[in-house]
DSSP file (Angstrom, degrees, kcal/mol; ACC not computed):
  #  RESIDUE AA STRUCTURE BP1 BP2  ACC     N-H-->O    O-->H-N    N-H-->O    O-->H-N    TCO  KAPPA ALPHA  PHI   PSI    X-CA   Y-CA   Z-CA
    1    1 A X     >        0   0    0      0, 0.0     4,-2.3     0, 0.0     5,-0.2   0.000 360.0 360.0 360.0 -36.8   -1.5  191.0  -40.9
    2    2 A X  H  >  +     0   0    0      1,-0.2     4,-2.5     2,-0.2     5,-0.2   0.866 360.0  54.4 -65.1 -35.1   -3.5  188.2  -39.4
    3    3 A X  H  > S+     0   0    0      2,-0.2     4,-1.9     1,-0.2    -1,-0.2   0.922 109.9  46.2 -65.1 -43.4   -0.8  185.7  -40.4
    4    4 A X  H  > S+     0   0    0      1,-0.2     4,-2.0     2,-0.2    -2,-0.2   0.931 114.2  47.9 -63.5 -45.9    1.9  187.6  -38.6
    5    5 A X  H  X S+     0   0    0     -4,-2.3     4,-2.4     1,-0.2    -2,-0.2   0.888 108.7  54.8 -63.7 -39.4   -0.2  188.1  -35.5
    6    6 A X  H  X S+     0   0    0     -4,-2.5     4,-1.8     1,-0.2    -1,-0.2   0.915 110.1  44.6 -62.4 -44.1   -1.2  184.4  -35.4
    7    7 A X  H  X S+     0   0    0     -4,-1.9     4,-2.0     1,-0.2    -1,-0.2   0.865 112.7  52.3 -70.6 -33.8    2.4  183.2  -35.4
    8    8 A X  H  X S+     0   0    0     -4,-2.0     4,-2.6     2,-0.2     5,-0.2   0.886 106.3  54.4 -66.6 -37.6    3.4  185.8  -32.8
    9    9 A X  H  X S+     0   0    0     -4,-2.4     4,-2.6     1,-0.2    -2,-0.2   0.914 108.9  48.0 -61.2 -42.4    0.5  184.7  -30.6
   10   10 A X  H  X S+     0   0    0     -4,-1.8     4,-1.9     2,-0.2    -1,-0.2   0.895 111.0  51.2 -64.5 -39.7    1.8  181.1  -30.7
   11   11 A X  H  X S+     0   0    0     -4,-2.0     4,-2.1     2,-0.2    -2,-0.2   0.926 112.8  45.0 -61.9 -45.8    5.3  182.3  -29.9
   12   12 A X  H  X S+     0   0    0     -4,-2.6     4,-3.3     1,-0.2    -2,-0.2   0.892 110.1  54.8 -67.2 -40.1    4.1  184.3  -26.9
   13   13 A X  H  < S+     0   0    0     -4,-2.6    -1,-0.2     1,-0.2    -2,-0.2   0.880 111.2  45.8 -60.6 -37.3    1.9  181.4  -25.7
   14   14 A X  H  < S+     0   0    0     -4,-1.9     3,-0.4    -5,-0.2    -1,-0.2   0.885 118.4  40.8 -73.3 -38.2    4.9  179.1  -25.7
   15   15 A X  H  < S+     0   0    0     -4,-2.1     2,-0.2     1,-0.2    -2,-0.2   0.879 132.2  22.6 -77.3 -38.4    7.2  181.6  -24.0
   16   16 A X    ><  +     0   0    0     -4,-3.3     3,-1.5    -5,-0.2    -1,-0.2  -0.601  67.2 162.4-129.0  70.2    4.7  182.8  -21.4
   17   17 A X  T 3  S+     0   0    0     -3,-0.4    -1,-0.1     1,-0.3    -4,-0.1   0.747  74.7  57.3 -65.0 -21.9    2.0  180.1  -21.0
   18   18 A X  T 3  S+     0   0    0      2,-0.1     2,-0.3    -5,-0.0    -1,-0.3   0.556  93.4  84.0 -85.8  -7.6    0.7  181.6  -17.7
   19   19 A X  S <  S-     0   0    0     -3,-1.5    18,-0.2    -7,-0.2     2,-0.1  -0.740  75.4-125.0-101.7 144.7   -0.1  185.0  -19.1
   20   20 A X  E     -a   37   0A   0     16,-0.7    18,-2.3    -2,-0.3     2,-0.4  -0.452  27.2-133.4 -75.7 158.0   -3.2  186.2  -20.9
   21   21 A X  E     -a   38   0A   0     16,-0.2     2,-0.4    -2,-0.1    18,-0.2  -0.945  14.8-164.3-121.7 137.4   -2.7  187.8  -24.3
   22   22 A X  E     +a   39   0A   0     16,-3.1    18,-2.5    -2,-0.4    11,-0.0  -0.972  16.8 165.6-119.5 132.0   -4.3  191.0  -25.6
   23   23 A X        +     0   0    0     -2,-0.4     2,-0.7    16,-0.2    -1,-0.1   0.490  45.4 104.9-120.6  -9.5   -4.3  191.9  -29.4
   24   24 A X     >  -     0   0    0      1,-0.2     4,-2.0     2,-0.1     5,-0.1  -0.646  50.8-163.7 -80.0 115.7   -6.8  194.8  -29.5
   25   25 A X  H  > S+     0   0    0     -2,-0.7     4,-2.9     1,-0.2     5,-0.2   0.875  89.6  55.6 -64.7 -38.1   -5.0  198.1  -29.9
   26   26 A X  H  > S+     0   0    0      1,-0.2     4,-1.9     2,-0.2    -1,-0.2   0.924 109.8  44.9 -62.3 -44.8   -8.1  200.0  -28.8
   27   27 A X  H  4>S+     0   0    0      2,-0.2     5,-3.1     1,-0.2     4,-0.3   0.888 114.4  50.1 -65.7 -37.9   -8.4  198.1  -25.5
   28   28 A X  H ><5S+     0   0    0     -4,-2.0     3,-1.1     3,-0.2    -2,-0.2   0.931 111.2  47.2 -66.9 -45.0   -4.6  198.5  -24.9
   29   29 A X  H 3<5S+     0   0    0     -4,-2.9    -1,-0.2     1,-0.3    -2,-0.2   0.847 113.7  48.3 -65.1 -32.9   -4.7  202.2  -25.6
   30   30 A X  T 3<5S-     0   0    0     -4,-1.9    -1,-0.3    -5,-0.2    -2,-0.2   0.471 110.6-124.9 -83.1  -1.9   -7.7  202.6  -23.3
   31   31 A X  T < 5 +     0   0    0     -3,-1.1     2,-1.1    -4,-0.3    -3,-0.2   0.885  55.1 157.3  56.4  41.7   -5.9  200.5  -20.6
   32   32 A X      < +     0   0    0     -5,-3.1     2,-0.3    -6,-0.1    -1,-0.2  -0.541  39.5  80.3 -96.4  65.1   -9.0  198.2  -20.6
   33   33 A X  S    S-     0   0    0     -2,-1.1     2,-0.5    -5,-0.1     4,-0.1  -0.967  73.3-117.5-158.4 166.9   -7.3  195.1  -19.3
   34   34 A X        -     0   0    0     -2,-0.3     2,-0.1     2,-0.1    34,-0.1  -0.968  46.8 -96.8-116.6 124.4   -6.1  193.5  -16.0
   35   35 A X  S    S+     0   0    0     -2,-0.5    34,-0.2    32,-0.2    32,-0.1  -0.465  95.0  66.1 -75.1 150.4   -2.4  192.8  -15.6
   36   36 A X  S    S+     0   0    0     30,-0.6   -16,-0.7    32,-0.1     2,-0.3   0.381  81.2 126.8 -82.0 140.1   -0.5  190.5  -15.8
   37   37 A X  E     -aB  20  66A   0     29,-1.2    29,-2.9   -18,-0.2     2,-0.5  -0.984  52.3-131.2-157.3 157.0   -1.0  190.4  -19.6
   38   38 A X  E     -aB  21  65A   0    -18,-2.3   -16,-3.1    -2,-0.3     2,-0.5  -0.975  16.2-152.8-116.6 123.2    1.0  190.5  -22.8
   39   39 A X  E     -aB  22  64A   0     25,-2.4    25,-2.0    -2,-0.5     2,-0.4  -0.841  15.3-164.0 -93.6 130.4    0.0  193.0  -25.6
   40   40 A X  E     + B   0  63A   0    -18,-2.5     2,-0.3    -2,-0.5    23,-0.2  -0.955  13.7 167.3-120.2 130.2    1.0  191.7  -29.0
   41   41 A X  E     - B   0  62A   0     21,-2.3    21,-2.5    -2,-0.4     2,-0.4  -0.982  12.6-167.6-138.5 153.5    1.2  193.8  -32.2
   42   42 A X  E     - B   0  61A   0     -2,-0.3     2,-0.4    19,-0.2    19,-0.2  -0.998   0.9-168.5-140.0 141.4    2.6  193.3  -35.7
   43   43 A X  E     - B   0  60A   0     17,-2.6    17,-2.9    -2,-0.4     2,-0.1  -0.979  22.8-128.2-134.2 119.9    3.1  195.8  -38.4
   44   44 A X  E     - B   0  59A   0     -2,-0.4    15,-0.3    15,-0.2     3,-0.1  -0.436  23.6-179.1 -65.4 136.6    4.0  194.9  -42.0
   45   45 A X  E     -     0   0A   0     13,-3.3     2,-0.3     1,-0.4    14,-0.2   0.810  58.3 -24.4-104.0 -48.6    7.1  196.7  -43.3
   46   46 A X  E     - B   0  58A   0     12,-1.8    12,-2.9     2,-0.0    -1,-0.4  -0.993  42.9-148.1-162.6 159.7    7.5  195.4  -46.8
   47   47 A X  E     + B   0  57A   0     -2,-0.3     2,-0.3    10,-0.2    10,-0.2  -0.995  23.0 174.3-129.8 138.0    6.7  192.7  -49.3
   48   48 A X  E     - B   0  56A   0      8,-2.3     8,-3.2    -2,-0.4     2,-0.2  -0.996  37.2 -97.8-145.3 151.8    9.0  191.8  -52.1
   49   49 A X  E     + B   0  55A   0     -2,-0.3     6,-0.2     6,-0.2     3,-0.1  -0.447  35.5 172.5 -68.1 133.2    9.1  189.1  -54.7
   50   50 A X  E    S-     0   0A   0      4,-1.9     2,-0.3     1,-0.6     5,-0.2   0.789  70.4 -13.8-104.7 -51.7   11.5  186.2  -53.8
   51   51 A X  E >  S- B   0  54A   0      3,-2.2     3,-0.6     0, 0.0    -1,-0.6  -0.862  79.4 -93.2-137.9 172.8   10.7  183.8  -56.6
   52   52 A X  T 3  S+     0   0    0     -2,-0.3     3,-0.1     1,-0.2    -3,-0.0   0.769 127.0  43.9 -61.4 -22.1    7.9  183.6  -59.2
   53   53 A X  T 3  S+     0   0    0      1,-0.1    78,-2.8    77,-0.1     2,-0.3   0.591 119.9  27.9 -99.1 -12.3    6.0  181.3  -56.7
   54   54 A X  E <   -BC  51 130A   0     -3,-0.6    -3,-2.2    76,-0.3    -4,-1.9  -0.974  58.2-152.0-147.8 160.9    6.6  183.1  -53.4
   55   55 A X  E     -BC  49 129A   0     74,-2.7    74,-2.8    -2,-0.3     2,-0.4  -0.931  21.7-120.3-131.1 157.2    7.3  186.5  -51.9
   56   56 A X  E     -BC  48 128A   0     -8,-3.2    -8,-2.3    -2,-0.3     2,-0.4  -0.831  21.1-159.4-101.1 132.9    9.1  187.6  -48.7
   57   57 A X  E     -BC  47 127A   0     70,-3.1    70,-2.0    -2,-0.4     2,-0.4  -0.939   2.5-164.4-111.6 132.3    7.2  189.6  -46.0
   58   58 A X  E     +BC  46 126A   0    -12,-2.9   -13,-3.3    -2,-0.4   -12,-1.8  -0.967  17.3 170.1-116.1 132.1    9.1  191.7  -43.5
   59   59 A X  E     -BC  44 125A   0     66,-2.9    66,-2.8    -2,-0.4     2,-0.4  -0.956  30.0-127.8-140.9 156.9    7.3  192.8  -40.4
   60   60 A X  E     -BC  43 124A   0    -17,-2.9   -17,-2.6    -2,-0.3     2,-0.4  -0.877  23.2-155.4-103.6 138.6    8.0  194.5  -37.0
   61   61 A X  E     -BC  42 123A   0     62,-3.3    62,-1.6    -2,-0.4     2,-0.4  -0.891   7.2-169.0-113.7 145.1    6.7  192.9  -33.8
   62   62 A X  E     -BC  41 122A   0    -21,-2.5   -21,-2.3    -2,-0.4     2,-0.4  -0.992   4.3-178.5-134.8 128.4    6.0  194.6  -30.5
   63   63 A X  E     -BC  40 121A   0     58,-3.1    58,-3.2    -2,-0.4     2,-0.5  -0.978   7.1-166.1-124.6 137.5    5.3  192.9  -27.2
   64   64 A X  E     -BC  39 120A   0    -25,-2.0   -25,-2.4    -2,-0.4     2,-0.9  -0.971   7.3-157.2-125.2 116.5    4.4  194.6  -23.9
   65   65 A X  E     -BC  38 119A   0     54,-3.1    54,-1.7    -2,-0.5     2,-0.5  -0.820  14.3-155.8 -92.1 105.9    4.6  192.6  -20.7
   66   66 A X  E     -BC  37 118A   0    -29,-2.9   -29,-1.2    -2,-0.9   -30,-0.6  -0.729  13.3-133.0 -88.7 126.3    2.4  194.4  -18.2
   67   67 A X        -     0   0    0     50,-2.3   -32,-0.2    -2,-0.5     2,-0.2  -0.425  12.6-122.9 -79.0 146.7    3.3  193.7  -14.6
   68   68 A X  E     -G   75   0B   0      7,-0.7     7,-2.8    -2,-0.1     2,-0.4  -0.497  25.2-124.2 -79.6 159.7    0.8  192.7  -11.9
   69   69 A X  E     +G   74   0B   0    -34,-0.2     2,-0.4     5,-0.2     5,-0.2  -0.874  26.4 178.6-106.4 139.7    0.6  194.9   -8.7
   70   70 A X  E >  S-G   73   0B   0      3,-2.7     3,-1.6    -2,-0.4    -2,-0.0  -0.965  74.9 -11.6-139.4 122.1    0.9  193.5   -5.2
   71   71 A X  T 3  S-     0   0    0     -2,-0.4     3,-0.1     1,-0.3    -1,-0.1   0.856 128.6 -55.8  56.7  38.3    0.8  195.7   -2.2
   72   72 A X  T 3  S+     0   0    0      1,-0.2     2,-0.4     0, 0.0    -1,-0.3   0.486 118.6 104.2  78.1   2.0    1.0  198.8   -4.4
   73   73 A X  E <  S-G   70   0B   0     -3,-1.6    -3,-2.7     2,-0.0     2,-0.2  -0.930  72.9-116.8-119.0 142.3    4.2  197.7   -6.0
   74   74 A X  E     -G   69   0B   0     -2,-0.4     2,-0.7    -5,-0.2    -5,-0.2  -0.549  18.5-144.9 -76.2 138.9    4.7  196.3   -9.5
   75   75 A X  E     -G   68   0B   0     -7,-2.8    -7,-0.7    -2,-0.2    -1,-0.0  -0.891  25.0-131.0-105.0 102.7    6.0  192.7   -9.7
   76   76 A X        -     0   0    0     -2,-0.7     2,-0.5    -9,-0.1   -10,-0.1  -0.120   9.3-142.9 -58.2 147.1    8.3  192.6  -12.8
   77   77 A X        -     0   0    0    -12,-0.2     2,-0.2     3,-0.0   -12,-0.1  -0.955  22.5-125.1-109.0 126.9    7.9  189.8  -15.4
   78   78 A X        -     0   0    0     -2,-0.5     3,-0.4     1,-0.1     4,-0.2  -0.468   8.2-153.5 -74.9 140.8   11.2  188.6  -16.9
   79   79 A X  S >> S+     0   0    0      1,-0.2     4,-2.0    -2,-0.2     3,-0.6   0.400  73.9 100.7 -87.1   0.2   11.6  188.6  -20.6
   80   80 A X  H 3> S+     0   0    0      1,-0.2     4,-3.0     2,-0.2     5,-0.3   0.837  70.4  60.4 -60.4 -37.2   14.2  185.8  -20.2
   81   81 A X  H 3> S+     0   0    0     -3,-0.4     4,-2.0     1,-0.2    -1,-0.2   0.909 109.2  44.2 -58.5 -38.9   11.7  183.0  -21.2
   82   82 A X  H <> S+     0   0    0     -3,-0.6     4,-2.5     2,-0.2     5,-0.2   0.923 113.7  49.8 -68.9 -43.9   11.3  184.6  -24.7
   83   83 A X  H  X S+     0   0    0     -4,-2.0     4,-2.3     1,-0.2    -2,-0.2   0.915 113.0  46.7 -61.1 -43.4   15.0  185.2  -25.1
   84   84 A X  H  X S+     0   0    0     -4,-3.0     4,-2.6     2,-0.2    -1,-0.2   0.892 111.3  51.7 -66.5 -39.9   15.8  181.6  -24.2
   85   85 A X  H  X S+     0   0    0     -4,-2.0     4,-1.3    -5,-0.3    -2,-0.2   0.929 112.0  46.0 -62.2 -45.2   13.2  180.3  -26.5
   86   86 A X  H  <>S+     0   0    0     -4,-2.5     5,-3.6     1,-0.2     6,-0.4   0.907 113.4  49.1 -66.0 -41.2   14.5  182.3  -29.4
   87   87 A X  H ><5S+     0   0    0     -4,-2.3     3,-1.4     1,-0.2    -2,-0.2   0.926 109.7  51.6 -62.5 -44.1   18.1  181.4  -28.7
   88   88 A X  H 3<5S+     0   0    0     -4,-2.6    -1,-0.2     1,-0.3    -2,-0.2   0.780 113.7  44.8 -66.0 -25.5   17.3  177.7  -28.5
   89   89 A X  T 3<5S-     0   0    0     -4,-1.3     3,-0.3    -5,-0.2    -1,-0.3   0.255 116.9-109.0-101.8  11.5   15.5  177.8  -31.8
   90   90 A X  T < 5S-     0   0    0     -3,-1.4    -3,-0.2     1,-0.2    -2,-0.1   0.866  71.0 -61.7  65.6  36.5   18.1  179.8  -33.6
   91   91 A X  S   <S+     0   0    0     -5,-3.6    13,-3.1     1,-0.2     2,-0.3   0.868 115.0 106.3  54.6  41.8   15.9  182.9  -33.7
   92   92 A X  E     -D  103   0A   0     -6,-0.4     2,-0.3    -3,-0.3    -1,-0.2  -0.968  47.3-168.2-141.3 158.3   13.3  181.2  -35.8
   93   93 A X  E     -D  102   0A   0      9,-2.1     9,-2.8    -2,-0.3     2,-0.4  -0.976   9.3-153.5-152.3 132.8    9.9  179.8  -35.0
   94   94 A X  E     -D  101   0A   0     -2,-0.3     7,-0.2     7,-0.2    -2,-0.0  -0.911  26.9-120.4-108.0 133.4    7.4  177.6  -36.9
   95   95 A X    >   -     0   0    0      5,-2.8     3,-1.0    -2,-0.4   -88,-0.1  -0.276  26.1-112.2 -66.4 157.6    3.7  177.9  -36.2
   96   96 A X  T 3  S+     0   0    0      1,-0.3    -1,-0.1     2,-0.1   -89,-0.0   0.859 119.9  53.2 -61.6 -35.9    1.9  174.8  -34.9
   97   97 A X  T 3  S-     0   0    0      1,-0.1    -1,-0.3     3,-0.0    -2,-0.0   0.698 106.5-133.6 -73.0 -17.1   -0.1  174.4  -38.1
   98   98 A X  S <  S+     0   0    0     -3,-1.0    -2,-0.1     2,-0.2    -1,-0.1   0.487  75.9 111.0  82.4   3.2    3.3  174.6  -39.9
   99   99 A X  S    S+     0   0    0      1,-0.2     2,-0.4    -5,-0.0    -3,-0.1   0.666  73.6  47.3 -86.6 -14.5    2.1  177.1  -42.5
  100  100 A X        -     0   0    0     -5,-0.1    -5,-2.8    29,-0.1     2,-0.5  -0.989  56.7-178.7-131.9 129.6    4.3  179.9  -41.3
  101  101 A X  E     -D   94   0A   0     -2,-0.4    27,-0.4    27,-0.3     2,-0.3  -0.970  15.7-162.0-124.5 112.0    8.0  179.9  -40.4
  102  102 A X  E     -D   93   0A   0     -9,-2.8    -9,-2.1    -2,-0.5     2,-0.5  -0.731   9.3-154.0 -99.6 146.1    9.4  183.2  -39.2
  103  103 A X  E     -DE  92 126A   0     23,-2.7    23,-2.0    -2,-0.3     2,-0.4  -0.980  15.4-148.6-116.1 120.3   13.0  184.1  -39.1
  104  104 A X  E     - E   0 125A   0    -13,-3.1     2,-1.0    -2,-0.5    21,-0.2  -0.755  13.6-129.6 -94.7 131.5   13.8  186.8  -36.4
  105  105 A X    >   -     0   0    0     19,-2.7     3,-2.0    -2,-0.4    19,-0.5  -0.694  18.7-159.8 -78.3 105.2   16.6  189.2  -37.1
  106  106 A X  G >  S+     0   0    0     -2,-1.0     3,-0.9     1,-0.3    -1,-0.2   0.753  86.0  64.7 -62.7 -24.6   18.5  188.9  -33.8
  107  107 A X  G 3  S+     0   0    0      1,-0.2    -1,-0.3    -3,-0.1    -2,-0.1   0.673 101.3  51.1 -73.5 -13.8   20.2  192.2  -34.3
  108  108 A X  G <  S+     0   0    0     -3,-2.0     2,-0.5    16,-0.2    -1,-0.2   0.475  78.4 117.6 -99.5  -3.2   16.8  194.0  -34.0
  109  109 A X    <   +     0   0    0     -3,-0.9     2,-0.4    -4,-0.4    14,-0.2  -0.523  41.0 176.2 -69.0 118.5   15.8  192.3  -30.7
  110  110 A X  E     -F  122   0A   0     12,-2.7    12,-2.3    -2,-0.5     2,-0.5  -0.987  16.3-168.4-127.8 135.1   15.4  195.1  -28.2
  111  111 A X  E     -F  121   0A   0     -2,-0.4     2,-0.5    10,-0.2    10,-0.2  -0.977   6.3-167.0-125.7 117.0   14.1  194.7  -24.6
  112  112 A X  E     +F  120   0A   0      8,-3.2     8,-2.1    -2,-0.5     3,-0.2  -0.910  18.0 167.8-107.7 124.5   13.3  197.9  -22.6
  113  113 A X        +     0   0    0     -2,-0.5    -1,-0.1     6,-0.2     6,-0.1   0.043  46.7 109.7-117.0  23.1   12.8  197.7  -18.9
  114  114 A X        +     0   0    0      6,-0.1     2,-0.3     2,-0.0    -1,-0.1   0.606  59.8  81.0 -80.0 -10.9   12.8  201.4  -18.2
  115  115 A X  S    S-     0   0    0      3,-0.5     3,-0.3    -3,-0.2     5,-0.0  -0.726  73.7-141.1 -94.6 147.0    9.1  201.7  -17.4
  116  116 A X  S    S+     0   0    0     -2,-0.3    -1,-0.1     1,-0.2   -42,-0.1   0.708  97.7  42.8 -80.1 -18.0    7.9  200.7  -13.9
  117  117 A X  S    S+     0   0    0      1,-0.2   -50,-2.3   -51,-0.1     2,-0.3   0.483 119.2  11.5-108.1  -3.0    4.7  199.0  -15.1
  118  118 A X  E     -C   66   0A   0     -3,-0.3    -3,-0.5   -52,-0.2     2,-0.4  -0.994  56.6-126.6-164.1 164.4    5.9  197.0  -18.1
  119  119 A X  E     -C   65   0A   0    -54,-1.7   -54,-3.1    -2,-0.3     2,-0.4  -0.982  25.8-150.8-116.3 131.9    8.7  195.6  -20.3
  120  120 A X  E     -CF  64 112A   0     -8,-2.1    -8,-3.2    -2,-0.4     2,-0.4  -0.883  11.5-172.2-106.9 135.4    8.6  196.3  -24.0
  121  121 A X  E     +CF  63 111A   0    -58,-3.2   -58,-3.1    -2,-0.4     2,-0.3  -0.992   6.3 176.1-127.2 129.9   10.1  193.9  -26.6
  122  122 A X  E     +CF  62 110A   0    -12,-2.3   -12,-2.7    -2,-0.4     2,-0.3  -0.968   6.5 154.5-132.0 150.7   10.5  194.7  -30.3
  123  123 A X  E     -C   61   0A   0    -62,-1.6   -62,-3.3    -2,-0.3     2,-0.4  -0.969  34.9-120.2-163.8 162.4   12.1  192.8  -33.1
  124  124 A X  E     +C   60   0A   0    -19,-0.5   -19,-2.7    -2,-0.3     2,-0.3  -0.890  32.9 176.2-108.5 139.6   11.9  192.5  -36.9
  125  125 A X  E     -CE  59 104A   0    -66,-2.8   -66,-2.9    -2,-0.4     2,-0.3  -0.932  12.0-157.8-139.5 163.8   11.1  189.2  -38.6
  126  126 A X  E     +CE  58 103A   0    -23,-2.0   -23,-2.7    -2,-0.3     2,-0.3  -0.955   9.5 175.7-139.6 158.5   10.5  187.8  -42.0
  127  127 A X  E     -C   57   0A   0    -70,-2.0   -70,-3.1    -2,-0.3     2,-0.4  -0.970  28.3-114.1-154.7 165.4    8.7  184.9  -43.6
  128  128 A X  E     -C   56   0A   0    -27,-0.4     2,-0.4    -2,-0.3   -27,-0.3  -0.871  27.2-169.3-107.7 138.8    7.9  183.6  -47.1
  129  129 A X  E     -C   55   0A   0    -74,-2.8   -74,-2.7    -2,-0.4     2,-0.1  -0.959  24.5-112.0-127.6 145.0    4.4  183.3  -48.4
  130  130 A X  E     -C   54   0A   0     -2,-0.4     2,-0.4   -76,-0.2   -76,-0.3  -0.446  30.7-114.9 -73.0 145.9    3.1  181.6  -51.6
  131  131 A X        -     0   0    0    -78,-2.8    -1,-0.1    -2,-0.1     2,-0.0  -0.692  41.2-107.6 -76.5 128.3    1.7  183.7  -54.4
  132  132 A X        -     0   0    0     -2,-0.4     2,-0.4     1,-0.1    -1,-0.1  -0.341  33.9-135.9 -60.9 135.6   -2.0  182.8  -54.7
  133  133 A X        -     0   0    0     -2,-0.0     2,-0.4    -3,-0.0    -1,-0.1  -0.747  10.6-125.3 -96.5 140.8   -2.7  180.8  -57.8
  134  134 A X        -     0   0    0     -2,-0.4     2,-0.4     1,-0.1    -1,-0.0  -0.689  28.3-115.7 -84.3 132.1   -5.6  181.5  -60.1
  135  135 A X        -     0   0    0     -2,-0.4     2,-0.5     1,-0.0    -1,-0.1  -0.531  33.1-167.9 -69.9 125.9   -7.9  178.5  -60.6
  136  136 A X        -     0   0    0     -2,-0.4     2,-0.0     0, 0.0    -1,-0.0  -0.963  25.0-114.5-116.7 129.7   -7.8  177.5  -64.3
  137  137 A X        -     0   0    0     -2,-0.5     2,-0.3     1,-0.1     0, 0.0  -0.368  32.8-125.5 -64.6 141.3  -10.4  175.1  -65.7
  138  138 A X        -     0   0    0     -2,-0.0     2,-0.7     1,-0.0    -1,-0.1  -0.613  11.6-127.4 -89.0 146.4   -8.9  171.9  -66.8
  139  139 A X        +     0   0    0     -2,-0.3     3,-0.1     1,-0.1    -1,-0.0  -0.834  33.8 166.4 -93.5 117.5   -9.4  170.5  -70.3
  140  140 A X        +     0   0    0     -2,-0.7     2,-0.5     1,-0.1    -1,-0.1   0.502  59.8  60.3-108.6  -7.1  -10.6  166.9  -70.0
  141  141 A X        -     0   0    0      2,-0.0     2,-0.5     0, 0.0    -1,-0.1  -0.982  59.4-171.5-127.5 128.0  -11.8  166.4  -73.6
  142  142 A X        -     0   0    0     -2,-0.5     2,-0.8    -3,-0.1    -3,-0.0  -0.975  10.9-154.7-119.6 126.7   -9.6  166.7  -76.6
  143  143 A X        -     0   0    0     -2,-0.5     2,-0.5     2,-0.0    -2,-0.0  -0.881  17.1-171.5-101.0 106.8  -11.0  166.6  -80.2
  144  144 A X        -     0   0    0     -2,-0.8     2,-0.4     2,-0.0    -2,-0.0  -0.879   2.3-165.9-104.8 125.5   -8.3  165.3  -82.5
  145  145 A X        -     0   0    0     -2,-0.5     2,-0.4     2,-0.0    -2,-0.0  -0.907  10.9-142.4-112.1 137.6   -8.9  165.5  -86.2
  146  146 A X              0   0    0     -2,-0.4    -2,-0.0     1,-0.1     0, 0.0  -0.813 360.0 360.0 -97.3 137.9   -6.8  163.6  -88.8
  147  147 A X              0   0    0     -2,-0.4    -1,-0.1     0, 0.0    -2,-0.0   0.403 360.0 360.0 -96.7 360.0   -6.0  165.3  -92.1
């Protein structure tokens, strides 16, 4: 779960560099934040073997862009920077460290602007992860006997 959240944080930072990011579900549910802010969540859907050395992880992402208030009215934040970033990258994104490359299913990208205080964005993405290898002691000495 941390790997998915980390790459989503980088994606949001690139799309909305001026906004703060919230990842704590408890704080979000308690409305313990100051807008403008982006709430980021990720939920693993499934893992399946791809090859003997790696497996594919499928996850759902949820972003909420909370609008700031000015003079008692909410000032909407456009989701267009994220949409343009994803289009320009072919609905894929590589983390800065380069260890995770996500592929976003463009058919699952949904943007809801029906609430007056926020925009909700959801999509499904997948990535490949290596199967952890077990450390095996190496044999450095061979005793060869001749018969």
